[in-house]
C-alpha positions in Angstrom: 128.9 11.3 22.8 130.3 13.7 25.3 133.1 12.7 27.6 131.8 13.7 31.0 134.8 12.5 33.1 136.3 15.5 34.9 139.7 16.7 34.0 141.3 17.7 37.3 143.7 20.7 36.8 144.7 22.6 39.9 144.8 26.3 39.4 146.4 28.5 42.0 143.9 30.4 44.1 143.2 33.9 43.0 144.1 36.3 45.8 140.9 37.5 47.6 142.7 40.3 49.4 144.3 43.1 47.4 146.4 45.5 49.5 144.4 44.5 52.5 141.0 45.3 50.8 138.4 42.6 50.5 137.4 41.6 47.0 133.8 40.5 46.8 132.5 38.5 43.8 128.7 38.2 43.8 128.8 36.6 40.3 130.0 33.4 42.0 126.3 32.9 42.8 125.6 32.5 39.1 128.0 29.6 39.0 126.3 26.8 36.8 125.4 23.5 38.2 127.6 20.5 37.5 126.1 17.9 35.2 124.1 15.3 37.1 126.4 12.5 35.8 129.3 14.1 37.7 127.5 14.3 41.1 129.6 12.7 43.7 132.8 13.1 41.7 134.8 15.9 43.3 138.4 16.9 44.0 137.8 16.4 47.7 136.8 12.7 47.0 139.7 12.2 44.6 142.4 13.9 46.7 141.1 13.0 50.1 140.2 14.6 53.4 143.6 16.0 54.3 143.9 17.8 50.9 140.3 19.1 51.2 140.8 20.4 54.8 144.0 22.2 53.7 142.4 23.8 50.6 139.3 24.9 52.4 141.3 26.5 55.3 143.4 28.3 52.7 140.3 29.6 51.0 138.8 30.8 54.3 142.0 32.6 55.2 142.3 34.2 51.7 139.3 36.4 52.4 140.1 37.0 56.1 137.1 34.7 56.9 134.5 36.7 54.8 132.1 35.2 52.3 133.4 35.8 48.8 129.9 36.5 47.4 128.3 38.8 49.9 131.3 39.9 52.0 129.8 39.0 55.4 132.4 37.9 58.1 131.8 34.4 59.3 130.9 35.6 62.8 128.2 37.9 61.5 126.6 35.4 59.0 122.9 34.8 59.5 122.5 31.0 59.8 125.9 29.7 60.9 129.0 31.3 62.4 131.3 29.6 60.0 132.0 29.5 56.2 131.5 26.7 53.8 133.8 25.7 51.0 132.6 25.6 47.4 134.4 24.2 44.4 134.4 26.2 41.2 134.9 24.8 37.8 135.6 25.9 34.3 133.0 24.4 31.9 133.4 23.4 28.4 130.2 21.8 27.4 131.2 21.3 23.7 134.2 19.1 24.8 132.4 17.6 27.8 135.1 18.9 30.0 134.8 20.1 33.6 138.0 21.6 35.0 138.4 22.2 38.7 139.4 25.8 39.3 139.5 26.6 43.0 137.9 26.4 46.4 136.1 29.6 47.5 134.6 30.5 50.9 130.9 31.2 51.1 128.4 31.8 54.0 125.7 29.3 54.4 123.1 31.4 52.6 125.3 32.1 49.6 126.4 28.5 49.3 122.8 27.2 49.5 121.7 29.7 46.9 124.1 28.1 44.4 122.8 24.6 45.1 119.1 25.3 44.6 118.3 21.7 43.6 119.8 20.4 46.9 118.0 23.1 48.8 114.6 22.1 47.2 115.3 18.5 48.3 116.0 19.7 51.9 112.6 21.5 51.9 110.9 18.5 50.4 112.4 16.2 53.1 111.5 18.5 55.9 115.1 19.4 56.6 114.7 23.0 55.7 111.7 25.3 56.0 110.1 26.9 53.0 110.6 30.2 54.8 114.4 29.7 55.1 114.5 28.6 51.4 112.8 31.9 50.4 115.0 34.0 52.7 118.1 32.4 51.0 116.7 33.1 47.5 115.9 36.7 48.6 119.5 37.0 49.9 120.8 36.0 46.5 118.5 38.4 44.7 119.6 41.3 47.0 123.3 40.6 46.3 122.9 40.3 42.6 
């Protein structure tokens, strides 16, 4: 039986600016989904709102307020003029271990393209149009 309890290890944020040049990482959009049994268990829940707010603000600043996946500045993003924080993890499915890696800044489209299951539910519940869902998936395809 796999141990699906997350092991929280804080890794230092990887610098997103190198000599003032933005580093873009579209591969973040291929980030795997966390196992369903771990939904609702996240560092922001464990460490609290103050920790989460500090970490996400550091993540936004680390890219000078650009999306890590597509590089758009928050003020030029399509759907919202802000960034969203996404947690990344190291996965070891053999050991049943999920290790928190870092918080990264993403625009709304890139963040939703990672959480396709959630996005489908939003469409199903009438909280997102099918057109917007397809635009987000097209955005992901264009970047990759």
